[in-house]
N, C-alpha and C positions, 0 to 999 in steps of 0.2 A: 863436441859436439859434430867436430868434422869428423871424428872416427864414428860416432853412432849413424851418420848421414852415410859415410862409406859402404857401412855394416846393410845399412837399408838399402841404398842401391845396389849393391852385390847381391843380397836376396832378392832384390825384384828382376835384376838379370838372370839368375837361376830360377826363377819361376819362370820367366818366358821363356828361356831356352828349353825348360822340361815341357812346358805346355804346346809350344811349337814341335817339339820333338813327338810328344804325345798325339797331335793333331797330323803329323805328317805319317806318322804309324799307324793311323786310325784309318787315314785315307788310303793310304795303301791297300792295307789289309780290305778295306770296302773297295777298292778298284778290284784286287785279285779275285774279291769273292763274287763280283757282279757275273762275269761269266764263266760257269762249270767246264773244265778242257775235258774232251773226250775224244776217242780215236776209234774211226770208224772203220772196218776193213771190209771193202767191196768185191765181190767176187771178178767183175770184169769192168770194163769202162765204156759204155754203150750210150747211145740216147735215149736206148730202154728205159732208162733210169731218169731221164727228164725233170721229174718230181722233185727228186733227191736234188738235182744238180741246179733247179730252180729255187728249190730253199736256200742252198749256197749262196748263189749269185743276186739272191735278192735280201739275203741277210735275213733271213726270216729266224736262222737258229740263233742269231746274234740278240733278234727280238724279244728271243724266251728267254733268254738266258745261257745258252750255251755257245762251246767255240769246237767245233767240231774239224777235226784233223782227219783227212780221208788216206787211207791206206792202200792202194791195189794189191791184190793178194792171186790174182789169176786161179780162182777155181774153189770152189764150196768147201772141198776136202783141205785146202790151204786156210780159209776162213775160219773153220771150224779151228784147228791146230793155233792158229793165233788168238782165238777167242779163249780156249782152254788153258794158253800159256800166260796170259794175260797182256798180251804187247797190245791190245787192244778190248773196250769194253763192250762194243756193238759191231754186229757183222751184217753184212747183207748178202744173203745170198740163198739159193733153192731150200724149201725148207726140211729136205732130204735130209739133210746134212745133220739137221735135230735130231732125228731118227735115227742114222745111222750111229752117234754119240750115245744117245738113249741106250740103244740096244746091245750096246758092248760094255755097260754097267758100269759108267762114268757115274759118279757121287753126285757131283757139282755138275750138271749135265745143261745143256742149253734148250733156253725155252723161247718160243717164236711168242712176238708182242706186237708185231702190226705188218702188213703186207704194202706192197709197192708196187708189185705188176700180178695180174691177173689171168695171162696167159704167155705161152711160149712165146719167146722175142725174137727167136729165130727165123730166117727166111731161107727156102732150097732154092740154090743157085745152080743152074745149068751150064755147061759149058757149050752146048747145043742149043740152037733156038729152035722153040716148039712153036709152031700156028696154035696147035689146042693141045695144050700137057694135061696129063693125068698120071695120076699116081704108077699107073701101069708102064709108063717106061720109064720107070726106073728097075724093072726086070732085069737083069745081066748087066747091071751097071754097078760101079765103086763110087761109094758116097764116104767122101770125109765128113764123119758124124759127132766128132767131140770125143769126150772123155767116156769111158765105159761108166755106168752106175750114175751118171750124173743126170741132172733132170734134160737139157736139150736131147740128148741121147735117148734115153727112157722115152722120152714123149714123141719121138720121132719114131720108134720102133712102136708105141702105141698107136700112134697113127695110122701107120701102115696095117698093122694087123687088125684096126679097124676098117680097113678098106678090103680085105680079103688077101692081104700080101703076109709073107712069110719072110722078115728081117734078115732070118738065118739063112733062108734055102736061097729066096727069090733074087739075091743083090750082096753085095758083099759092102758090110757098111765097117770103116777103119775108124778105129776108137785109139790109134796109136798115137794120134798126134795131137800136139798140148793146144789148147783153146788158142791160144794167141798167135799161134804157127799156122793155123787153117787155111785162114786165107791166103798167106805167103806160100803155102803147098797148093793151093789150087792155081795160083797165078803162076807158079813154077811147072805146071801143067801136069800134075796128080791126080787123079781122078774125075770120075764124069759129072760130078754132082757134089756140092758141101753146101754144110747149113751153117750160115752166118747172120749176124747180128748187125744191126745198125750203127754209125754209118757206113761199115767196110764192107755191106751187100751192095748198099748204092754207088760206093768208089769203086769196086770190080766190075759193076753193071757200066759206069761211066765210061771208064780206062778200056770197056771192051773185053773183058777176060772174062763176060758171062752174063747171064741174066735170070733173071729174079723170075721163077716160075710158080711159086707156092708158097704158101705162110704157115707154117706147122703149129702155130698159136691160132690161126683160126680155125684149122681141123680139131685141135687139140683140145677145145672147151675150156671152160674157165677152170682155174687151177691156181691157188695160192702160190705161183711160181717162184718171185723172188719175194722174199721178205727179210725183215729185221729181229735179230736175236744174241740173246746174252746169257752169261750164266745164270743158274737158276739165282744164285747168291745175290749177284749183282742187281738182280733185279726186286730180289727180297729189300735189299738196301736202300736203293736209288728211285723210290716210286716216283721223286719231283723231277727227277733228270729223265726218267722214260717220259713221264706225262707232257714233259716240256719239247721233247723229240717228236712225240707223235703229234701233239699239235703243230709243230712247223713241217712234217710231213704233210700234214693233211692242209695246211696252206700251199703246200707244192702243188699237190693233187688238185684243189680248188682253182689256181691259177692255170695248171695245163688245159683243164676244162671250159675254162671262162675264156680263153685267149684264143687268137687264129694259131694256125701253123708257123708263121712269118714272128708274129710276135715270142712264140715260146724259143722259137729257134735263135733272135737275136739274145734272149735273155743266157740261154745255154751254151752260145758259141763259144765264149772262152775258155769252156772245157773241153773243147776240140780245136787247138790249133792250127792242127794240119787239114782241117776241112773247111769248106768254104759255107756261108752262108746258105747256100740255092742247095746243098749237099744235105745239110742239117734240117732246112725246113722240107725235105721231102721225106726223110727219114722219120720226121715227129709225123708228116701227114700219114705218113704207112702203119704206124703204131696205133694213131688213131684210128683209121679205119679197121682194125681189128678188135677195138676195144682194149688194148693193151692195159688201160689201167683205171683202177676202181674208182668208184666215187669215194669210197672210204677204205680207212686203213685197215678196217676188220672185217677179216674173212671170216667165212661160215664153215661149220663142222662140216658141209655137205662138198665143198672145195676139198676142205683137207683129205676128206677121206676120198675123193676122186684123185686126188694125189697119190693116197695111198695103193689105188686101185692098179696106178699105172706102173709103181713100183712092184706089187703083185705078179702083176700082168709079165714083167720086165723079167722075173726070178729073182730079185734084190733083196723081198722082203715076204715070210712067211705069214705074219699073221698084223693087223692092223695095232698102232698104239692107239689107246685111248686119246682122243682128243683134247679133254683137260687137264692130263699129263704134260703137253710139251705146248700147251698155249697160256699166255699168261696176259690176260684181258681183264 
């Protein structure tokens, strides 16, 4: 009798241990499956991308089942390389990168699935102060313009041509300086003008090294300037992830449009530990004034064609790529 009771107790304990092990395993799998981890490679770190940082700081991604890790790539070409290597699933950069990859015959090419900005985000900073600056004041000057064939440089040259200037003859545009070093080179005394994103432009101005005289985005028009892209195969296989990501970004855009410059600045300030709240607020204000952020993540065929017009005029593209080939919507 005692032996049978012992066996029953032993069996009960085994069942209990097995059940606990199963429940622990189930909870562990459920917990790890709650948020899908993705790596996002961003082309630069700037207040220009405020809606993205709002989504990160306000935990919109987590609310939609995503765990997003951001990797700074410093250049659209580098973002494309990281996506193609598989080190990141989603990239944030100019849509021109997807065109370059497609045109070189990549089978599993990149497609754009949503936009974050709709204007060029750079500001023209002058070493000299002007009472009434015009683009004609750039004649004979040296401009630190950014990477050749990158969207900031191509948009700058497009704006100059649209205003009757020849960027190859009327001034010198230096494209040899890396994006991250442009501000430092200008502060160090090189160049008469430089194109900078925020908050760098405001910091350079505040420190007395230069003055913001114009917005390239204001003059350049609506264009899908910075957008999210991924490999074609990833998009085909992860529709739910893309839907969740898009919804989170749309929440970020909605927040920016429905809150003050100061409120937005307070949310994204942790993303810029070396800047003050007033500097971030001023940067948000500048971008809002030029309508840098779209109301919707979806951009039109017309804006995509405008981007390609800029590339063709620059001499970087011979013919347009069909909208439906590179868009995933």
